[in-house]
C-alpha positions in Angstrom: -8.8 30.4 6.7 -9.9 26.8 6.2 -13.0 26.1 4.0 -14.7 24.2 6.8 -14.0 25.2 10.4 -16.7 23.0 11.9 -15.2 19.7 10.8 -11.4 19.4 10.5 -10.0 17.9 7.3 -9.3 14.2 7.3 -5.7 13.4 8.0 -3.8 10.6 6.1 -3.6 8.5 9.3 -7.4 8.7 9.7 -8.0 7.8 6.1 -5.6 4.9 6.3 -7.2 3.6 9.5 -10.6 3.9 7.9 -9.4 1.9 4.9 -7.7 -0.8 7.0 -10.6 -1.3 9.4 -13.2 -1.4 6.6 -11.2 -4.0 4.7 -10.8 -6.0 8.0 -14.6 -6.2 8.2 -15.2 -3.8 11.1 -18.7 -2.2 11.5 -19.1 1.5 10.8 -19.7 2.3 14.5 -16.5 0.6 15.6 -14.6 2.3 12.7 -16.0 5.7 13.8 -14.9 5.1 17.4 -11.4 4.1 16.4 -10.9 6.9 13.9 -12.2 9.5 16.3 -9.6 8.5 18.8 -6.6 9.0 16.5 -6.5 12.8 16.7 -9.5 13.5 18.9 -11.7 14.8 16.1 -15.1 13.3 16.3 -15.9 11.3 13.2 -19.5 10.0 13.2 -20.6 6.7 11.7 -22.1 8.6 8.7 -19.0 10.7 8.2 -16.9 7.5 8.0 -19.4 6.0 5.5 -19.3 9.1 3.4 -15.5 9.3 3.5 -15.3 5.6 2.6 -17.5 6.1 -0.4 -15.4 9.2 -1.4 -12.2 7.1 -1.5 -14.0 4.2 -3.2 -14.1 1.7 -0.4 -17.7 0.8 -0.9 -17.7 0.8 -4.7 -14.6 -1.3 -5.5 -10.9 -0.4 -5.4 -9.8 2.8 -3.6 -9.6 5.7 -5.9 -7.4 7.9 -3.7 -4.3 6.9 -1.8 -2.0 9.2 0.1 1.2 9.3 -2.1 3.5 9.4 1.0 1.8 6.3 2.4 2.2 4.6 -1.0 5.9 5.4 -1.0 6.3 4.1 2.5 4.5 0.9 1.6 6.7 0.5 -1.5 9.9 1.1 0.5 8.8 -1.6 3.0 8.1 -4.0 0.2 11.5 -3.3 -1.4 13.2 -4.2 1.9 11.3 -7.5 1.9 12.5 -8.2 -1.7 9.1 -7.9 -3.5 9.2 -7.4 -7.3 7.6 -4.3 -8.8 4.8 -6.6 -10.2 4.1 -8.1 -6.8 4.1 -4.6 -5.2 1.6 -3.4 -7.7 -0.7 -6.4 -7.2 -0.5 -6.0 -3.4 -1.3 -2.3 -3.5 -3.9 -2.5 -6.2 -2.1 -0.1 -8.6 -0.4 -0.4 -11.9 3.2 -1.5 -12.1 4.1 1.8 -13.8 2.7 3.6 -10.8 5.0 1.6 -8.5 8.1 2.3 -10.7 7.2 6.0 -10.9 7.0 6.2 -7.1 10.3 4.3 -6.7 12.0 6.8 -9.0 10.4 9.8 -7.3 10.3 8.9 -3.6 13.0 6.3 -2.9 16.6 7.1 -2.3 19.1 6.2 -5.0 21.0 3.9 -2.7 17.9 2.0 -1.7 16.9 1.7 -5.4 20.3 0.3 -6.4 20.3 -2.2 -3.5 16.8 -3.4 -4.5 17.8 -3.8 -8.2 20.9 -5.8 -7.2 18.9 -7.9 -4.9 16.3 -8.6 -7.7 19.1 -9.6 -10.1 20.6 -11.9 -7.5 17.2 -13.5 -6.8 16.6 -14.0 -10.5 20.0 -15.7 -11.0 19.4 -18.0 -8.0 16.0 -19.0 -9.4 17.6 -19.7 -12.8 20.3 -21.9 -11.1 17.6 -23.8 -9.1 15.6 -24.4 -12.2 18.6 -25.7 -14.1 19.5 -28.0 -11.1 15.9 -29.4 -11.1 16.0 -29.9 -14.8 19.3 -31.7 -14.8 18.3 -33.7 -11.7 15.2 -35.0 -13.5 17.1 -35.6 -16.7 19.6 -37.8 -14.9 17.0 -39.8 -13.0 
């Protein structure tokens, strides 16, 4: 039996919507209306404010993230060719956290493709830098 039968537990989609809407500058009443419509569970303005404080929205960086959502975000960023450092900066976590999630939640084939793409991008950047250097030295 659930610990609280009066108010259902917050689902990851509701928490993510709360975080996104708060960061987008929405007011608590509008956030409440939108989050309540996701699964049909009424979430009052005060319930959203308390949940926001619990996950750290109102006090700085979020303290809690759904690991599956983080893994999904990381996979999307891998497809876009982001580096691990850039992923960490965008998600507000440490680089080691990103690498740990890549090892734990991303398929080996996706990981290998991302690593090969990173090596290719690094080689291209080095070639461009050499071309710029030699172009300036000749001029």
